[in-house]
N, C-alpha and C positions, 0 to 999 in steps of 0.2 A: 611447061613442061619437063616430063620425067626421065631420068639418066634409064632407068631400071630395063632392061633388056630381055624380052621375053620371045624364045625361039617362034617361028613361021609355025611348025608343026610341034606340037607340044604333047606329049605323051600320055598316058592316060594316069588319073590319080594310081589308080594300083599298080601300074610300072613303077609310077615315082616312087611309093612306098617299098617298093621289093628292093630299087637299090639302093633305098635309104636304108633297111634292113640289111642289106648285104653291106653298106658301110658300115652300121653298126656291130655286126655280127664277124668280121674276118678276123684276123690276126694284126689288134693295133685298128682302133678307128682309119677308117678311111676318111677324112675332114675334106680333101678337094671333091669326090665325089658328092659328099652333101654339102658343099659349098657350089657344087655345078647346078644341084637341081633346085634346093631351097633359093639360092640368090639368084637364077631367072624365072620368079615366077610371083606375079600380082596375086592381091590379098584374096580376089575370089578363087582361084587357083588353090591359094595358102589354104584355104577353108576345107576346098575339097578334100586334098591331101592329109588333114588334121580328120576331118571325118574318117577318111578311109583308112586311116592307119590304126583308128581307135575301134574302127568294123573287125579288119583283117587280124590283129593282132591283140587286140581286147587291151590293151596299154594306150598310155597317152604318148602321142610324138614330145610333147614339149618334155615329158619325163625320161624319155631317152635323151633328149638333146642335153638334158640337167645331166645326166648321168655320163655320157661320152665323152662330153666337152669340157672345157676349161677354161677359167679365165675370161677376157675383153672379147676372146672370138664367141666364148658359150653366151653372155650375155646379152654379143650384138646380134646373134643369130637368134635365140629365143625372144627378143623383144623384135624382131621380125616377122617371125611364125605367128605370133598372137595378132589373134583379131584386134584390128584398130582401136574398137573403142577398150576392150580391156588394156589395152599396149599404153592406154595416156592413162587411164582409173590408175594402173599401177606406178604409173610414172608421177600422177599427182601423191600416189598416197606416198612414195617414195619420200618426195622432196619434204610432206607434212610434218613426215617423221624424221626429215634429217633432224641432227640437233644444229645445224648450222641454217640459216634464216637471211641470208642474201641473197641478192640481186642471182649471184647464178645457179640457185636452189628455187627459187619461188618463181623465178622468169619461165619455167616451165608451167606455171597454171596458166601465166597469162597465153602463153603461147597454145597451151589447147580451147580457152575462152575467146580468142580472136582473130587466130592466123588460120583457123578450119571451120567447117560451115555450123549454125547453128543445130541440124540435124545428127550432126556428128557430136556435139556439146551436149544436147539430151543423150545421147547412147553413151558416154562418158558417164555422166551422171547415174545413169540406170546402171551400168556396168559397177560404178564403184559402190553402189547401195548392196549389190548380188554380192561381190568380192570381200566390203571391210564391213556389212553391217552397221551402217550407217553413211550417213548424207556426206556428199562431196563437203557441201555448205557446214556441215557441224563441224567437219574436221578440221576447217579452215579457223572456225570461231574459236576450235578449243588451241588451236596449234599456232595460229598467229597474233600479232599485237596490234595493238592501232599505232596510227591511220591506216597501214597498210593492209590490215584485214579488212580495210571497209571498200576498198578497194577491188580488191580479189574477190569478196562475198556477191556485189556489184555486177562484177565480171561473169562471174561462174553462174550466178542463179539467173540471168537473161536470156531470153530466144527473140533473137533480133528476127528481123523480116528479112528472107532472101533474095529478094529480086531486086533486079538494077531500077528502084527509082530515086531520082533526087528534086528536090527542089532548093532553085538555086538564091529564092529568096531565107530560107530557114537555114540554108546554109551562110549567108553574111549575117545573121541574125544570132544563129549559134557561136561565127568563128569571133562576136563580139563579146558575149558570153564568157566565150575561153578565155579572150584575150584579156581580159578585164578580172578573172576570177587569177590569171596565171602573173598579170603584174604585180597583184596585190600579195601575191604567194598564198593565196588560200586554195591551196592545194586539194583540199578535202571538198570544196564548195560543192555543194549536193547541186547545180544545174551543173557543174564540169562531171562528175559522178553519170549525171543519168543521162547527160548526150554520149558519152565514151561509151556508155556500156547498153544500152538502148538501141541507137540510130543504127540502119543496117550501115554495111562498110562502103557502098559505093553513097549514100550521101556522105558520110564521115570523112571520103575522100576527097570530095566535093570542099566542105567546110574547111579540111586540111589546108586547101590551094585558098580558096578564101581569105583564110588567115593570114598566106604567106603575102598573097598579093595585095591585103589590105595593112599589113602591121610592118612587111618589108623581111621578115627573117620565117623560117618555118616554125611550127609547134611546139617541134621535140625542143631546138635550141633555148628558144626563151622557159621550157621547164627544165630544163640544165642549168639553164641561168640562176636557176631559184634556187639552185644549192647541191650539192655531194650526198644527199641522203638515200635510203632506201626508197620513198617514199617519191623524190625526182627518177631515181633510175629506174621503178617500175613503171612510172607513167609514161615515160620516155620506149620503153618495150613496149608496150600498150600501141600507142602512136604507130613502132613500124609495123607489129606484127597485124595491123589494120588495112595502113596506106602502104607497106612494100616489107610482107613478111620475107622475101627475098634475101634483103638487106639485112632483117633481125636474121636469119640461119647463118648468111653468111660471115656477121660479127660473132653468133656461137662456135663456129668453125675457125675463124681467127682467136678468140681470146682462149679456145679449148690447145692451141698448142703454142701459144708465145710463151716466151721465158721459162723458164725450167720447168720437167717435166708435162707430163701432155692429162689435159682432165676428159679421161679415155668415156666417163658417162655423158659428154656435152658432145664430146665428135660422136659417138655412137648415136645419139639420139636427133640429131642434127642432118644425122645424113637416114637412117633408119626411117624417119616419120617424112623426111622428103622425098625421097625417090623416085616414090611413086605419082609426085605431085609438082611440082615446080624445081627439081637439084638443078636442070640445067640453067635456070633463072638464077640461082644460088651460086651457080659457080660463075655467072655471068659479073654478078654483083662482086663474088670474090677478089674476081681481077680487078675491079675496075677501083678498088678500094684499095688492095695491095698491091697491082702491079705485078701479081706473081698466080701462079697458076697453084687451084685450090684442090687439083689433080698431085700435086708436086709438096704438094703441103703435107697432104695426108702418107704419098710412101714417106715422107721426111721421119714423119716423127711416129709409125706403126711399124709392126711386124710381123713377118709370121702370117696364120691361119687369119689373123685379126685382122691383116692389111687386105691379104687379098680378098676377103669379104666385101670388107667396104668400099674394095678399089669395083668389086664385081657389082656391086649396088651405085653404085657412080658410073657403070656398063664400058666398063674396060673387059676386052678380050684379051682373057690369062689363060 
């Protein structure tokens, strides 16, 4: 369930564009007006606003936002305004070009491959080629070392069947294969990679349940018991993004605010990419895991227009 609040009576795209231009051209930028318009529009409405803005003013809305806003607020608004495949293609590129190749960075690629539909992943791959003049797989091969490279290439190259089809006998058989590979600490096993990267998510959820029923522990628990390296961490994220993506994104939010300082990039990504999908579930998972409110966590760790925009996407009435 989404947290995004779209009004019952939505202005026309031209009216929204006029309000945005007034916000840009006044004495100082009217950030509140920008939040009010863009923070209450869904993806299809946003596309119409972008297209209409270009037609009326002969300039990109993204360019205006980039020149008029700043800091984490600007980053969050622009990420929200992008078309979803372009947004994820840019997130993937930023991850691959980052000097750091830790779990915080590389899990972005797993989210794109495993926490969205096969159609969306295909659109991201197409957008990546158009934006960066190379394929997503090429950049993974060039920028990520083995064994994580093998996992990521398998995941982003796949096109899973997207209908709810489950074969219980296959679930039991493949749970056994996964268990054998994990217990032998052979996390690069070809069968393990093939199962995780090709089976539809409903089949995999049944397989994960068989794993727990048959062997007494969840598959992610056994993966982490193999070690604390980047490969184990990546595979745990794969399992969570397939099985319960809301659990993964709740953990992304928690990790982004724990300790000294806030990881604004991770916090922004989690809220922006899930606000129109399942942020209500993420909010529930966050409370269950931390016995505290996700909304209060965001309020406590952010400020100003950045906080107001994130809270608007979370459904707050500001």
